[in-house]
C-alpha positions in Angstrom: 52.7 4.7 187.0 55.7 3.5 184.9 58.9 5.1 185.6 60.9 3.0 182.9 61.8 4.4 179.5 59.7 3.4 176.6 61.1 1.4 173.9 61.3 4.4 171.6 62.9 6.4 174.3 65.4 3.5 174.8 66.2 3.5 171.1 66.9 7.3 171.3 69.3 6.8 174.1 71.0 3.7 172.3 71.3 5.8 168.9 72.7 8.8 170.6 75.3 6.6 172.6 76.4 5.3 169.2 76.9 8.7 167.7 78.8 9.9 170.8 81.1 6.8 170.8 83.8 8.3 168.5 83.8 11.5 170.7 85.4 9.9 173.8 86.7 11.5 176.9 90.2 12.3 175.3 88.2 14.0 172.5 86.5 16.3 175.2 89.7 16.8 177.0 91.4 18.1 174.0 88.5 20.6 173.4 88.7 21.7 177.0 92.4 22.5 176.6 92.4 23.9 173.1 88.9 25.4 172.8 87.4 25.7 169.3 83.6 24.8 168.8 83.1 20.9 168.2 82.0 21.3 164.7 82.2 17.4 163.9 80.2 16.5 166.9 77.5 19.0 165.8 77.5 17.8 162.3 77.2 14.4 163.4 74.1 14.9 165.3 72.7 17.1 162.6 73.4 14.3 159.9 71.5 11.8 161.9 68.4 14.2 162.2 68.7 14.8 166.1 68.8 18.5 166.0 65.1 18.6 165.3 63.9 16.0 167.9 61.5 18.4 169.5 60.3 20.2 166.3 57.4 19.6 163.9 57.7 16.8 161.4 56.1 19.3 158.9 59.4 21.2 158.9 61.9 18.4 159.1 61.9 17.5 162.8 61.0 14.3 164.6 57.8 15.8 166.4 58.9 14.3 169.7 58.4 15.9 173.1 60.5 17.5 175.6 60.8 14.2 177.4 62.5 12.5 174.3 64.7 15.7 174.2 65.6 15.2 177.9 66.5 11.6 177.1 68.7 12.8 174.1 70.7 15.5 176.2 71.0 13.4 179.3 72.6 10.6 177.2 75.0 13.2 175.5 76.2 14.5 178.8 76.4 11.0 180.6 78.7 9.6 177.8 81.3 11.9 179.3 80.7 14.8 176.9 79.3 16.7 179.8 78.2 20.3 179.5 80.7 20.7 176.5 78.8 18.3 174.4 75.4 19.2 175.5 75.8 22.8 175.2 77.1 22.5 171.6 73.4 21.6 170.6 71.5 22.8 173.7 70.1 26.0 171.9 69.1 24.0 168.8 66.7 21.8 170.8 64.8 24.3 172.9 65.6 27.7 171.6 63.1 28.1 168.9 60.3 26.7 170.6 58.7 30.3 170.9 58.8 30.1 167.0 57.1 26.6 166.9 54.4 28.0 169.2 53.9 31.7 167.8 55.6 31.9 164.6 53.7 32.0 161.3 53.8 29.0 158.8 56.1 31.1 156.5 58.6 31.9 159.6 58.5 28.2 160.3 59.2 27.0 156.8 62.1 29.6 156.5 63.7 29.1 159.8 63.4 25.5 161.1 64.7 23.4 158.5 68.0 25.0 158.1 68.4 24.7 161.8 67.6 21.2 162.0 70.0 20.5 159.2 72.7 22.1 161.0 73.1 24.8 158.3 72.0 27.5 160.7 73.4 28.0 164.3 71.5 30.2 166.6 72.3 32.0 169.9 69.8 33.3 172.4 70.1 37.1 173.4 68.1 37.9 176.4 70.5 38.6 179.5 72.0 42.0 179.8 74.9 43.1 182.0 72.8 45.6 184.0 69.6 43.9 184.3 70.7 40.1 185.2 67.5 38.0 185.8 65.3 41.1 185.9 64.1 40.5 182.3 61.4 43.0 182.5 64.0 45.7 182.8 65.9 45.0 179.7 67.3 48.1 178.0 68.1 46.8 174.4 65.8 49.0 172.2 64.3 48.2 169.0 62.6 51.2 167.4 60.1 50.6 164.5 61.0 52.5 161.2 58.7 51.5 158.5 59.2 48.0 157.5 62.3 47.6 159.9 63.3 47.8 163.5 66.6 49.8 164.4 68.1 47.9 167.4 71.0 48.9 169.7 72.1 47.6 173.1 74.1 45.0 174.9 73.8 41.4 175.8 76.0 39.2 177.9 76.5 35.4 178.5 75.4 34.5 175.0 76.5 31.0 174.2 77.9 30.2 170.8 77.7 33.7 169.5 81.0 33.2 168.1 79.7 30.6 165.5 76.2 31.3 165.3 74.7 33.1 162.3 71.3 33.5 163.8 70.0 35.3 166.9 66.8 35.0 168.9 66.6 38.3 170.3 64.5 39.8 173.2 64.4 43.8 172.8 62.3 46.5 174.1 59.9 48.1 171.6 58.1 50.3 174.0 59.8 52.3 177.0 59.5 50.7 180.4 57.7 53.7 181.8 54.9 53.5 179.2 54.2 49.8 179.9 52.3 47.8 182.5 52.9 44.2 183.6 55.0 42.3 181.1 54.1 44.3 178.0 56.6 46.2 175.8 59.1 43.5 174.9 59.3 42.1 171.5 61.0 38.7 170.2 63.0 38.6 167.0 64.7 35.8 165.2 67.1 37.3 162.7 70.6 37.2 161.0 73.5 37.9 163.2 75.0 40.7 161.2 78.5 41.1 162.4 78.8 44.5 160.7 76.5 45.6 163.4 76.9 43.4 165.9 80.4 42.9 168.0 80.8 39.7 169.9 83.6 39.4 172.4 84.3 36.0 174.0 84.5 35.8 177.8 87.5 33.6 179.1 85.7 31.5 181.7 86.2 28.5 184.1 85.0 25.6 182.1 83.4 24.6 178.8 86.0 26.3 176.7 84.8 24.7 173.4 81.5 26.4 173.6 81.9 30.0 173.7 80.2 32.5 176.0 80.2 36.2 175.0 79.5 39.9 175.6 77.4 41.1 172.6 77.2 44.7 171.6 74.5 45.8 169.0 74.8 49.1 167.2 72.3 50.1 164.5 71.1 46.5 163.6 68.3 46.6 161.0 65.7 43.9 161.6 62.9 43.3 159.1 59.3 43.4 160.6 58.8 39.8 159.1 61.5 38.7 161.5 59.5 39.6 164.4 57.9 36.6 166.3 54.4 37.3 167.0 52.8 40.6 168.1 54.9 43.6 169.0 55.1 44.0 172.8 54.4 40.2 173.6 57.9 38.9 173.7 58.1 38.2 177.4 55.2 36.0 177.4 56.6 34.1 174.3 59.9 33.3 175.7 58.1 31.8 178.9 57.4 29.1 176.3 61.2 28.4 176.1 62.1 28.8 179.7 60.4 25.8 181.1 62.0 23.3 178.5 65.3 24.9 178.9 65.1 24.2 182.7 64.2 20.5 182.1 66.9 20.1 179.6 69.7 21.6 181.5 68.6 19.5 184.5 68.8 16.3 182.4 72.3 17.4 181.1 73.4 18.0 184.7 72.2 14.6 185.8 74.0 13.1 182.8 77.3 15.0 184.0 76.8 13.8 187.5 76.4 10.2 186.6 79.4 10.4 184.4 81.5 11.6 187.3 80.0 9.1 189.7 80.9 6.3 187.1 84.7 7.5 187.1 84.7 7.8 190.8 83.1 4.4 191.4 85.5 2.7 189.0 88.5 4.4 190.6 87.4 3.3 194.1 87.2 -0.4 192.7 90.8 -0.3 191.1 92.8 2.0 193.4 94.6 0.1 196.2 96.0 1.7 199.3 97.2 -0.4 202.5 96.8 -3.6 200.3 93.0 -3.1 199.8 90.7 -1.2 197.4 89.9 2.2 198.7 86.1 1.3 197.8 86.1 -1.0 200.7 86.2 2.0 203.1 82.9 3.5 204.0 84.4 6.9 204.0 84.5 6.3 200.2 81.3 4.5 199.6 78.9 6.6 201.4 79.4 9.7 199.5 79.3 8.0 196.3 76.2 6.1 197.3 74.5 9.2 198.5 75.2 10.9 195.2 73.6 8.0 193.3 70.4 8.5 195.3 70.5 12.3 194.8 70.8 11.8 190.9 68.1 9.3 191.0 65.6 11.5 192.7 66.4 14.6 190.7 66.1 12.5 187.5 62.5 11.7 188.6 61.7 15.2 188.9 62.9 16.0 185.5 60.7 13.4 184.0 57.7 14.6 186.0 58.3 18.0 184.7 59.0 17.0 181.3 55.7 14.8 181.2 53.6 17.7 182.5 54.9 20.0 179.6 54.3 17.5 177.1 50.8 17.1 178.2 50.3 20.6 178.1 49.8 21.2 181.9 51.4 23.7 184.1 55.0 22.7 185.1 56.9 25.7 186.1 57.3 24.5 189.9 58.4 21.1 188.6 60.9 22.5 185.9 62.5 24.9 188.4 62.7 22.2 191.0 64.2 19.8 188.5 66.8 22.4 187.6 67.5 23.1 191.3 67.8 19.4 192.4 69.8 18.2 189.4 72.2 21.1 189.6 73.0 20.3 193.3 73.0 16.5 192.8 75.4 16.9 189.8 77.8 19.3 191.7 78.0 16.9 194.7 78.6 13.9 192.5 81.5 15.7 190.7 83.0 16.9 194.1 82.6 13.4 195.4 84.5 12.1 192.3 87.4 14.3 192.9 87.6 13.4 196.7 87.5 9.7 195.7 90.5 10.3 193.4 92.3 12.1 195.9 95.3 14.2 194.8 94.8 12.7 191.1 91.5 14.2 190.9 93.2 17.5 190.6 94.8 16.2 187.5 93.3 16.8 184.1 94.0 13.4 182.7 91.5 11.9 185.1 88.5 14.1 183.7 86.7 14.7 186.9 88.3 18.0 187.6 86.7 19.1 184.1 83.5 17.8 185.4 83.6 19.8 188.5 84.2 22.9 186.6 81.3 22.2 184.3 79.0 21.4 187.1 79.0 25.1 188.1 77.0 25.7 185.0 73.8 24.3 185.8 74.1 25.8 189.3 74.4 29.4 187.9 72.4 29.2 184.7 69.8 29.9 183.4 68.4 31.2 186.7 70.1 31.2 190.0 69.2 28.7 192.9 68.2 31.7 195.1 65.6 32.9 192.5 64.3 29.3 192.3 63.9 29.2 196.0 62.0 32.5 195.9 59.8 31.2 193.1 58.9 28.0 194.9 58.2 30.1 198.2 55.9 32.4 196.5 54.2 30.5 193.8 53.8 27.1 195.6 53.7 27.8 199.2 51.9 31.2 199.0 54.6 33.2 201.0 54.8 36.9 200.2 57.0 37.9 197.2 60.5 38.7 198.2 61.9 40.7 195.3 
């Protein structure tokens, strides 16, 4: 059992670090203050071919696994870009995996190369304001009318919808009362037609440069050829994107936690009070040391989940556990970095307060920690379903 990165994975890490080098902490601090999508960062990764890291070679991708994608996303975040940098490309990496698995050859030829080249940007339209994580109760309706579907409804917390020209949309094609189990939802990948879709940005705590939005859909026409797979099977299709998403956001959280830990440790070495470095004090040392251990342990679960996924084996428990453990380890590392800085940790120029604000993202999304605990209790421990 080898826990080290392979030579190829080390090369991925080193290449991503080189691309990220011009986008330093001051770059991301400006983005955090001023907003505005990091187009130049997105373009740099696209030009180097990294947006297709986990997509098939036949369509311009690298044909690598979620393990390699996790290395990439961890590296972006760990350079100090944090969730701002990772979220700028996050959807490109995992979002169209249902298309890779269930799309026709014609759809893959039409959709994947522009996404890999950075010409298309996609957002993921699943969550709704009145259903939350109860995906099977989605209300956005898609009604078949000949060779089109007529779609109306609402979505919320849709990242990058301000800059996207495509949307991967989950909508109800059969009324819920006429369905059993997970049937009745269909998946579409189509143009984000702003004459039929209104996008309102949500003013939020962190990650200002990557927008989050409310989306209002009124009379959107989607061609039948933009439906992914069979009608009514959409819920089962998006499951092929959910486990990779959990693995990737976990790897991003660990990268963010390590960026915060690095800054906290350096400050503890350099800062002197009472004529000695504060890092000599165990009350400073111990929280930082504990964060190192928590991040390392969570990282092992990330790679276990990724290796299972790439091997085609069940990984839902591991992917959810990785997301939970990584989010908590990240948050504690960012919190400890602020405590180490003392009052200066509250100042934006030291960056750690931005890291703490961003650390809430993997704790809250894409699934709550409470639901992960419920999932493990039911699916792993065999306890009665609680919701």
